[in-house]
Structure formats: structure tokens, C-alpha cells
N, C-alpha and C positions, 0 to 999 in steps of 0.2 A: 504494500500500500504506500509506503514511504517513497518508493521509486516512482510510482505513478504521479504522486503529488509534486515531487521534485521535477519530473519531466514537464508537468503542466506549468509550473512557475518558471522554469528555465525557458520553455517555449514562449510563454507570454512576454517575458522580458526581451527575448530575442526578436519577437515580432514588433514590439514597441521600438527597439533599437533600429530595426530595419526601416520602419516608418519615419522615425525622426531623421535618420541618415539620408533617406531619399528626399525628404522635405527640405533639409538643409542644402542638399546638392541642387535641387531645382531652384531654390531661392538664390543661391550663389550664381547659378547660370543666368537667371533673369537680371540680377543686380549688375553683373558684368556686362550684359547686353545693353543695359540702359546707360552705362558709363561710356560707351563708344559714341562720339558725336556723329551725327548723320553727315552724309556727303553734301558738299556745297552744291546747291542747284545751279545748273548752267542754262541760261536763257539764250534764245536765238540772237538777241541783240548784243550779248556779251561776247560771243565767239570772236568777232573781228578784233576787239580790243585785247583779248587774251593772246591771240596769235601775234598781234603787233607789238606786244610788250617785250617779247624775247629778243627781237632784233634791236630794240631801242637800248638795251643794256650795253650792247657792244658798240653802238654808234657814238662817236664823240659829240655830235650835235644833239642827239636824243630828241628829235623833233616830234611834231604832232601827227603828221598825216597817216592815219590808219589805212585809208584807202590807197595811198601811194605805196606804202610798204607791202600791202596785201596784193596789189597788182604787179609789183616788181619781183615777186617771189619766183617767177618763171626764169628770169635771167639773173642768176646769182652773181656772176662776175661784175656786171655793170651796176648792180643794186647798191654797192658800197659807196659809190660817189653820188648818185642821183638823189637818194632820200635825204642826204645831208643838205643839199641845196634847196630842196622843196620846203623843209620846215622853216628855214630862214626867210623864205619869200612870203609864206602865208601869214606869220605873225605881223610882219611889217605892213602887209596890205590891209589888215583889219586892225585899226587902233582900238585899244581897250577903252571902255567908257570911264568917265572920271570916277575915281575911288575904287575901281576894280583892279584886281591883280591876278596873276597866274599862280596856280597851286597844283597840288596833287593830293590824292586820297591817301591818308596815312593809316586808316583803319584796316586791319588785315583781312577782315571778312567782306570788305566793300560796304557800300552804303545804299540805302533805299532813297530814291528820288521821289519827293512828294509834291503834290500840287499846291499845298498851303503849308505854312510854318507851324504845323502841329502833328502830333503822333497819330491822330485819327484821320488825317487827310488821306485822300486817295493816293495810292502808290502808282506813279506813272513811269517808273523805270528803275534802273539800278546803275551804280557806278562801281567799277572794280578797283581793287587795290592797286595803287601806284598810277591810276589813270589820271591824265592831265586834265585840269578843269580851269575855269575862270570864275573867281569869286566876285560876284557882282555887288552884293550888299549883305547886310545882316538885319535880322529882325530887331524890333525895339528892345526886347529883353536880352538880346545877344545870345540866345539859345539856338538860333537857326541861321543858316547862311543860304542865300540865293546863289545858285551856281549855274554855269553854262558848260556843257560838255564840249570840249574842243573839237572832237571828231564828228559829232552829229548836230551841233548847235542846239541841242535840246536843253531847256531850262527847267529848274525845279529847286526845291528846298531840301537841304540835308542838315542833320544835327551839327552844331558848331563843335569845334574841338577835334573833329575827325579828319581835318585837312591841314596841310601845312603850306606856307607860302614858299614859292620857288624864287631863287635868286635870279634876277634878270641880268643878262649879260649884254 
């Protein structure tokens, strides 16, 4: 009789240990899955600027024309001299409005471009990390900046503090 009772108690505790162990394993699995950040979304209008950023790092002029560098990818040997000339020609052809300055996005995840200077405003686009912009003005409370994208001429509002001014040469 004693061996039957011992088997029952041992089996009961073994079953409880298996249930607790499997519960902990499942909990750890899901906690680790939620700790992984999701992949950054890629929008159709972001692709040209992402492709154009790689050549800009190697070019000494580092200019704006996304379309120029995108169309010149077919001829690699001649593309090293032509894109340098184009960026210098385009900024001088369009003078900046008074109080505006050139900058770039310094927030690593990029920024949401909004129609009005508040968080609830409609999202009208996005601005990628290191993308060149023109800061046109700031909101009255200095929490938002009105910007223009250099490559598409689209205007909108972004949170202040996520951009940095570029040194003009």
C-alpha cells in the first residue's frame, strides 16, 4: 500500500513539475519574441532616397539630386564626375526663403511628415535618416518644424529636435 501511495505522490509532483516547466518555456518564448523590434517599413516613396544615400557617402560634394544619381547608375565610370556638378547647380538656382536653412534628419528611424504641427494631424509622408531637407520655419511653441524635402519639394511638419543644420559651404 505504501508503494502505491508513494507512486501517486511522486506522479502528481512530476506532472505539476512538467506543467510548470512547459508554462515557463512558453512564457520565455513569447517574452523573447516581443523583445525583437519589428522590421522598419519600406514605403514606395522611400526607395529612391535609400538607394541614393549610399553613393552620397562616397561623393565629396554629397549633393541632393536623387533622380540624377538614380538615372546615372547605368554608367558607373562617368557617374563620379557628373553628380558632383549637378548638386552645385541646383542649390544655387533655387535660393532659400528668408530664415530657412538646409539640414538633414538626425533621427535614426526617420520621421513622419504631417500636414499640421500636431501629433494627431494626418501623416502625409515620411523622411528617412540622413535625408537632406530645408527647414522653412518653426511652430510658435518651437515643438515642430516646417520642412521641405529637397528631392521631391514636398512640404510638411516634423517634430523639432530630430534634424540638424548643415554647414553651408
